[in-house]
C-alpha positions, 0 to 999 in steps of 0.5 A: 603177494598173490598165489601166482607170485608165490608159485612163480618164485617157487618154480623159478628156484630162487631165494623169496623174501616176504612179510606178512603179518609183521614178520619177515620170512625167507622161502628158499629150496634146493634140488637133491637127487630124490626131489626138491625141499623148500624151507621156510624160515621166520626171523631166522628160525626154520618153521617149515620144510617140505620132503623131497619131491617135485618142484611143482609139488613143493609149490602146491604144498607151500601154497596150502601152508601159505594160506593158513598162515 
């Protein structure tokens, strides 16, 4: 999955399921009064989460994390 596909999925606000390195991931987010929060689960376990911030900033933070996975 390309960086652009990932970023577009985050910005669209939907859930994203993907596999990487033989593991299954679920990325999802929700809006709060103080910003968006993104969460990433790997096979049902929460492994990463942002602090509340604008969705664009969440997308950039996730892309940085994704590139290090």
